[in-house]
C-alpha positions as CSV (number, residue, x, y, z in Angstrom):
1,M,-6.3,-114.1,42.6
2,L,-9.4,-112.1,43.5
3,R,-7.5,-108.8,43.2
4,K,-6.4,-109.8,39.7
5,R,-9.9,-110.6,38.6
6,L,-11.2,-107.3,40.0
7,K,-8.6,-105.4,38.1
8,F,-9.9,-106.8,34.8
9,V,-13.7,-106.9,35.6
10,L,-14.2,-103.6,37.5
11,P,-13.4,-101.0,34.7
12,P,-15.8,-102.4,32.2
13,L,-18.5,-102.5,34.9
14,I,-17.9,-98.8,35.7
15,V,-18.1,-97.8,32.0
16,I,-21.3,-99.9,31.6
17,G,-22.8,-98.3,34.7
18,A,-22.0,-94.8,33.5
19,L,-23.6,-95.4,30.1
20,L,-26.7,-96.8,31.8
21,L,-26.9,-93.7,34.0
22,A,-26.5,-91.3,31.1
23,K,-29.2,-93.0,29.2
24,V,-31.6,-92.7,32.2
25,L,-30.8,-89.0,32.5
26,I,-31.2,-88.3,28.8
27,S,-34.5,-90.1,28.7
28,S,-35.9,-88.2,31.7
29,R,-35.0,-84.7,30.3
30,P,-38.0,-82.6,29.2
31,E,-38.2,-81.9,25.5
32,L,-37.2,-78.4,24.3
33,A,-39.9,-76.3,22.6
34,S,-38.9,-75.6,19.0
35,Q,-39.6,-72.1,17.4
36,P,-39.6,-71.2,13.7
37,R,-36.7,-69.1,12.5
38,V,-37.6,-65.4,12.1
39,D,-35.6,-63.1,9.8
40,E,-35.3,-59.8,11.7
41,Q,-35.8,-56.9,9.3
42,P,-33.8,-53.6,9.8
43,L,-35.5,-50.8,11.7
44,V,-35.4,-47.4,9.9
45,Q,-36.7,-43.9,10.6
46,V,-38.7,-42.2,7.8
47,H,-39.9,-38.7,6.8
48,T,-43.3,-38.3,5.2
49,I,-43.4,-35.6,2.5
50,E,-46.2,-33.2,3.5
51,R,-46.3,-30.6,0.7
52,Q,-44.8,-29.7,-2.6
53,G,-42.9,-26.5,-3.3
54,A,-39.9,-25.0,-1.5
55,A,-38.5,-21.6,-0.8
56,M,-34.7,-21.3,-0.7
57,T,-32.4,-18.9,1.1
58,L,-29.1,-18.3,-0.5
59,G,-26.3,-17.4,1.8
60,S,-23.3,-15.2,1.0
61,H,-21.1,-12.5,2.5
62,G,-19.5,-9.3,1.4
63,T,-18.1,-5.9,2.2
64,V,-20.1,-2.7,2.3
65,R,-18.9,-0.1,-0.2
66,A,-20.2,3.2,-1.4
67,K,-22.2,3.3,-4.6
68,T,-20.8,6.7,-5.6
69,T,-17.2,7.9,-5.1
70,L,-15.9,11.3,-6.2
71,Q,-12.8,13.4,-6.2
72,L,-13.2,17.0,-5.3
73,T,-10.9,19.2,-7.6
74,S,-10.2,22.9,-7.9
75,D,-11.4,24.6,-11.1
76,V,-9.1,27.6,-10.5
77,A,-5.5,28.2,-9.7
78,G,-4.2,29.8,-6.6
79,R,-3.0,29.4,-3.0
80,I,-5.3,27.7,-0.4
81,T,-6.2,30.4,2.2
82,W,-8.7,28.3,4.2
83,V,-9.5,24.6,4.8
84,N,-12.5,23.4,6.7
85,P,-11.4,21.9,10.1
86,A,-14.0,19.1,9.6
87,L,-12.2,17.8,6.6
88,E,-10.6,14.7,8.2
89,V,-10.3,11.2,6.9
90,G,-13.3,9.1,8.2
91,A,-15.6,12.1,8.9
92,I,-19.0,12.5,7.3
93,I,-19.6,16.0,5.8
94,A,-23.0,17.4,4.8
95,A,-23.9,18.4,1.3
96,D,-23.0,22.0,0.2
97,T,-20.4,22.3,3.0
98,P,-17.4,24.5,1.9
99,I,-14.3,22.4,1.9
100,A,-11.5,25.0,1.1
101,R,-11.0,28.5,-0.4
102,V,-8.5,29.7,-3.0
103,D,-7.0,33.2,-2.8
104,R,-9.6,35.5,-4.4
105,S,-7.4,38.6,-5.0
106,Q,-6.5,37.9,-8.6
107,Y,-10.1,37.0,-9.5
108,K,-11.4,40.1,-7.9
109,L,-8.9,42.1,-10.0
110,A,-10.0,40.2,-13.1
111,E,-13.6,41.1,-12.3
112,A,-12.7,44.8,-11.9
113,Q,-10.8,44.9,-15.1
114,A,-13.8,43.3,-17.0
115,L,-16.1,46.0,-15.5
116,L,-13.7,48.7,-16.7
117,A,-13.5,47.1,-20.1
118,L,-17.2,47.2,-20.3
119,R,-17.4,50.9,-19.4
120,D,-14.7,51.7,-22.1
121,A,-16.6,49.7,-24.7
122,E,-19.8,51.5,-23.8
123,L,-18.1,54.9,-24.2
124,A,-16.6,53.8,-27.5
125,L,-20.0,52.8,-28.8
126,A,-21.5,56.1,-27.8
127,D,-18.7,58.0,-29.6
128,T,-18.9,55.8,-32.7
129,R,-22.6,56.2,-33.0
130,S,-22.4,60.0,-32.7
131,R,-20.0,60.0,-35.6
132,F,-21.3,57.4,-38.0
133,E,-24.9,56.4,-37.1
134,T,-26.6,59.3,-39.0
135,R,-24.8,58.3,-42.2
136,N,-24.7,54.5,-41.8
137,P,-26.4,52.8,-38.8
138,R,-24.5,49.6,-39.7
139,H,-21.1,51.2,-40.0
140,P,-18.3,48.8,-39.3
141,Q,-17.0,50.9,-36.4
142,I,-20.4,50.7,-34.7
143,R,-20.5,46.9,-35.1
144,R,-17.0,46.7,-33.7
145,A,-17.9,48.8,-30.7
146,R,-21.0,46.6,-30.0
147,A,-18.8,43.5,-30.3
148,Q,-16.4,45.0,-27.7
149,I,-19.3,45.4,-25.3
150,A,-20.4,41.8,-25.8
151,A,-16.8,40.6,-25.1
152,A,-16.6,42.7,-22.0
153,K,-19.8,41.3,-20.7
154,A,-18.5,37.8,-21.3
155,Q,-15.3,38.6,-19.4
156,I,-17.5,39.8,-16.5
157,R,-19.4,36.6,-16.5
158,K,-16.2,34.5,-16.6
159,A,-14.7,36.6,-13.8
160,N,-17.8,36.1,-11.6
161,V,-17.7,32.3,-12.3
162,D,-14.0,32.1,-11.4
163,L,-14.6,34.2,-8.3
164,S,-17.4,31.8,-7.2
165,R,-15.2,28.8,-7.8
166,T,-12.6,30.0,-5.3
167,E,-14.8,28.4,-2.7
168,I,-14.9,24.7,-3.2
169,S,-18.0,22.9,-1.7
170,L,-19.0,19.3,-1.4
171,P,-22.0,18.6,-3.7
172,M,-23.4,15.7,-1.6
173,E,-23.2,14.2,1.9
174,A,-20.2,12.0,1.9
175,L,-17.4,10.4,3.9
176,V,-13.9,11.6,3.6
177,S,-11.6,8.8,2.4
178,I,-8.5,10.7,1.3
179,K,-7.4,14.3,2.2
180,Q,-4.9,15.9,-0.1
181,V,-5.2,19.7,0.6
182,A,-3.4,21.8,3.2
183,L,-3.4,25.5,4.1
184,G,-1.0,27.5,2.0
185,Q,-0.8,24.8,-0.7
186,Y,-0.8,26.1,-4.3
187,V,-3.3,24.3,-6.5
188,A,-3.8,24.3,-10.3
189,P,-7.1,23.7,-12.2
190,G,-7.8,19.9,-11.8
191,S,-5.8,19.5,-8.6
192,V,-7.4,16.9,-6.4
193,L,-8.2,18.3,-2.9
194,A,-9.9,15.2,-1.3
195,S,-11.6,12.0,-2.2
196,F,-15.1,11.1,-0.9
197,Q,-17.6,8.2,-0.7
198,A,-21.2,9.2,-0.8
199,V,-23.3,7.9,2.1
200,D,-26.8,8.2,0.5
201,Q,-26.6,4.6,-0.7
202,V,-24.3,1.7,-0.3
203,E,-23.8,-1.6,-2.2
204,I,-22.7,-5.0,-1.0
205,P,-21.4,-7.3,-3.7
206,L,-22.3,-10.9,-2.7
207,P,-20.4,-13.8,-4.4
208,I,-22.7,-16.5,-5.7
209,S,-22.2,-19.6,-7.9
210,H,-23.2,-19.8,-11.5
211,A,-26.2,-22.0,-10.6
212,E,-27.4,-19.5,-8.0
213,L,-27.1,-16.8,-10.5
214,E,-29.5,-18.7,-12.8
215,M,-31.9,-19.1,-9.9
216,L,-31.9,-15.4,-9.1
217,E,-32.5,-14.5,-12.7
218,A,-36.0,-15.9,-12.4
219,V,-36.7,-14.0,-9.2
220,D,-38.6,-10.7,-9.2
221,G,-38.0,-8.5,-6.2
222,A,-35.7,-10.6,-4.0
223,S,-34.9,-9.2,-0.6
224,V,-31.7,-9.4,1.3
225,T,-31.1,-9.6,5.1
226,L,-27.7,-8.4,6.2
227,H,-26.2,-9.6,9.5
228,A,-23.2,-8.1,11.3
229,I,-20.4,-10.5,11.8
230,D,-19.0,-8.9,15.0
231,Q,-22.2,-8.1,16.8
232,Q,-25.5,-9.9,17.3
233,T,-27.8,-6.8,17.1
234,G,-26.6,-5.7,13.7
235,R,-29.3,-6.5,11.1
236,W,-30.5,-4.6,8.1
237,Q,-33.1,-5.2,5.3
238,A,-31.8,-4.4,1.9
239,R,-32.9,-5.2,-1.7
240,L,-31.3,-7.0,-4.6
241,G,-30.2,-4.2,-6.8
242,R,-28.7,-6.1,-9.8
243,L,-26.9,-9.2,-10.9
244,N,-23.4,-9.0,-12.3
245,Q,-23.4,-11.1,-15.4
246,Q,-19.6,-11.1,-15.7
247,L,-17.8,-13.9,-13.8
248,D,-14.8,-13.0,-11.7
249,D,-11.6,-13.8,-13.6
250,A,-9.8,-15.3,-10.6
251,T,-12.6,-17.1,-8.7
252,R,-15.1,-17.7,-11.5
253,V,-18.0,-16.6,-9.3
254,A,-20.8,-14.1,-10.1
255,Y,-22.0,-11.3,-7.9
256,A,-25.4,-10.3,-6.7
257,V,-25.4,-6.7,-5.5
258,A,-27.5,-5.8,-2.5
259,V,-28.4,-2.1,-2.1
260,L,-29.3,-0.2,1.1
261,D,-30.4,3.5,1.3
262,A,-29.2,5.9,4.0
263,P,-27.0,3.3,5.8
264,Y,-25.8,5.8,8.4
265,A,-29.3,6.7,9.4
266,T,-30.1,3.1,10.6
267,K,-29.7,1.9,14.1
268,P,-27.1,0.6,14.3
269,A,-25.4,2.2,11.3
270,L,-24.2,0.1,8.5
271,R,-20.7,1.5,7.8
272,I,-18.7,1.5,4.6
273,G,-16.0,-1.2,4.8
274,Q,-18.0,-3.4,7.2
275,F,-18.0,-7.1,6.5
276,V,-21.5,-8.7,6.6
277,R,-23.3,-12.0,6.1
278,A,-26.2,-12.0,3.8
279,D,-29.3,-14.1,3.3
280,I,-31.0,-13.7,-0.1
281,H,-34.7,-14.5,0.1
282,G,-37.3,-15.1,-2.6
283,V,-36.1,-18.1,-4.6
284,E,-39.0,-20.4,-4.8
285,F,-39.6,-23.7,-6.7
286,D,-43.1,-25.1,-7.3
287,D,-41.8,-28.5,-8.4
288,A,-39.2,-29.0,-5.6
289,F,-39.4,-30.5,-2.1
290,R,-37.9,-29.5,1.2
291,I,-36.8,-32.6,3.0
292,P,-34.3,-33.5,5.9
293,A,-30.7,-33.4,4.8
294,S,-30.2,-37.0,6.0
295,A,-32.7,-38.3,3.4
296,V,-30.3,-37.5,0.6
297,F,-27.7,-40.1,-0.2
298,E,-24.5,-39.2,-2.0
299,N,-26.2,-35.9,-3.0
300,R,-28.0,-37.6,-5.8
301,F,-30.7,-40.0,-4.7
302,V,-33.2,-40.9,-1.9
303,Y,-34.6,-44.1,-0.7
304,R,-38.4,-44.3,-0.7
305,L,-40.6,-47.1,0.8
306,D,-43.0,-48.8,-1.5
307,P,-46.3,-50.2,-0.2
308,Q,-44.6,-53.5,0.8
309,Q,-42.1,-51.5,2.9
310,Q,-39.3,-52.2,0.5
311,L,-36.5,-49.8,-0.3
312,Q,-36.7,-48.1,-3.7
313,S,-34.0,-45.6,-4.8
314,V,-35.1,-42.5,-6.6
315,A,-32.7,-40.1,-8.4
316,V,-33.0,-36.5,-7.4
317,T,-31.5,-33.2,-8.4
318,L,-30.0,-31.4,-5.4
319,L,-30.8,-27.6,-5.5
320,Q,-29.6,-26.7,-2.0
321,K,-28.4,-28.5,1.1
322,N,-27.2,-27.5,4.6
323,A,-26.9,-29.3,7.9
324,Q,-30.7,-29.3,8.5
325,Y,-32.5,-29.7,5.2
326,A,-32.2,-30.1,1.5
327,V,-34.2,-28.8,-1.4
328,V,-34.5,-31.4,-4.2
329,R,-36.3,-32.0,-7.4
330,G,-37.2,-35.5,-8.7
331,D,-39.8,-38.3,-9.1
332,I,-41.1,-38.0,-5.6
333,N,-44.6,-36.9,-4.4
334,V,-46.5,-35.7,-1.4
335,G,-47.1,-38.7,1.0
336,D,-43.9,-40.6,0.1
337,Q,-42.0,-42.0,3.0
338,L,-38.3,-41.2,2.7
339,V,-35.7,-43.2,4.7
340,L,-33.5,-41.2,7.1
341,S,-31.5,-44.0,8.6
342,R,-28.1,-45.2,7.4
343,L,-27.8,-49.0,7.2
344,D,-24.7,-51.0,6.5
345,I,-26.3,-52.5,3.4
346,M,-29.1,-50.8,1.5
347,T,-30.3,-52.2,-1.8
348,D,-33.5,-51.8,-3.9
349,G,-36.2,-54.3,-2.8
350,M,-34.8,-54.7,0.7
351,K,-37.6,-55.0,3.3
352,V,-37.4,-52.8,6.4
353,R,-39.5,-51.9,9.4
354,V,-40.5,-48.4,10.3
355,E,-39.5,-47.2,13.7
356,S,-42.4,-45.8,15.7
357,L,-41.8,-42.2,16.8
């Protein structure tokens, strides 16, 4: 009987005791200190604009080429009797160096015949004057004899010129690009003996965009620094010679032409056909700003902090940008703080905190 009563009475007593114990434990627990909720504002890095005005360097590349090219031709006909051993493709030959000689025999004969014709004309004039001058100093036979003398003298001059042209010389210092003459070859007037590229001055056409062309049109006296691609020591100071106003039909780019004098006299030499990288200096904007590249968003705007440290987007015109910096023009001023950080969400009026550097 007792066991039956305990079976019904004991469970409720255990439950009641557990409830009483829980109440005692809860009432004896210390109260938790409550804190007001704080909205954590995003932390950003900023760049403070220190000055207005920016200088730009335009980068390009190109191949060195001679400003002047020429083909050396023969003015007389004949067989080649001598060729300068230095006439080899790739060699540089000094100005006034003989390149080849044409057989002179026929031109020496023409000179001798012209001299003989002059002597005959002079004898004819003397004979004619003795017969006709006393009666008529302007007798037709006298005039004819004098004309024969003038013609003989002209033939002598022509023979002398032809004789001098049998030796073909290079008029300027140049590099041999093509050799087309050989010993024993017969040449006619106008035959090309060799092709040359002058080394007194070289040009480097540098491809640029249409926008860069407009920038350079406003520049007076831009300078160009050339860098060798294949060696670290190759560096040359050139000048901007001209701007090609015609766009390339295939690529639609313009060309700025750099000019360098005496390229083979430099150390190291800048060689025709060499591929170089170019930096064009001298493009300056008084109303532009040079800022870190990370401050420009989508290449069209920046975020500026207002006095309440809220984000404010400002549209800008991007003039130039590389991995380190950008040159922009827009409604920003010296002292403005531009945001460099990228946040997941960035909107106008959003409050941020500036990271201490």
